[in-house]
C-alpha positions in Angstrom: -43.7 -37.4 37.6 -41.7 -39.7 35.2 -38.1 -40.6 35.6 -37.1 -38.3 32.7 -38.7 -35.2 34.2 -37.1 -35.9 37.6 -33.6 -36.2 35.9 -34.2 -33.0 33.9 -35.2 -31.1 37.0 -32.1 -32.3 38.9 -29.9 -31.1 35.8 -31.5 -27.7 35.9 -31.0 -27.4 39.6 -27.3 -28.3 39.2 -26.8 -25.6 36.5 -28.6 -23.0 38.7 -26.5 -23.9 41.8 -23.2 -23.7 39.9 -23.9 -20.4 38.2 -25.1 -18.9 41.6 -22.0 -20.1 43.3 -19.9 -18.6 40.6 -21.7 -15.2 40.8 -21.2 -15.3 44.7 -17.6 -16.0 44.2 -17.4 -13.3 41.8 -18.7 -10.9 44.3 -15.9 -12.0 46.8 -13.3 -11.6 44.2 -14.2 -8.1 43.2 -11.2 -6.6 45.2 -8.9 -8.8 43.2 -10.2 -7.8 39.8 -11.0 -4.1 40.8 -14.3 -4.2 38.8 -17.6 -5.6 39.9 -18.9 -6.4 36.4 -15.9 -8.1 35.1 -15.6 -10.4 38.2 -19.3 -11.2 38.0 -19.1 -12.1 34.3 -16.0 -14.1 34.6 -17.1 -16.1 37.6 -20.6 -16.5 36.2 -19.2 -18.0 33.0 -16.9 -20.2 35.1 -19.9 -21.4 37.0 -21.7 -22.2 33.8 -18.8 -24.2 32.5 -18.7 -26.1 35.8 -22.4 -26.8 35.6 -21.8 -28.2 32.1 -19.2 -30.5 33.3 -21.2 -31.7 36.2 -24.3 -32.5 34.1 -22.8 -34.1 31.0 -23.0 -37.8 30.6 
């Protein structure tokens, strides 16, 4: 594997980890929002934003 492909795989893993953590947080926050779908969407988007900030240069 080249160095470039290893870095790309690491970035993809970070994105996936952040989005998954956001979705799990959304499941835990469901009673606060009162709606499962809204909490999953909001926290999933938040996880995506966190993944963006962790992987940008």
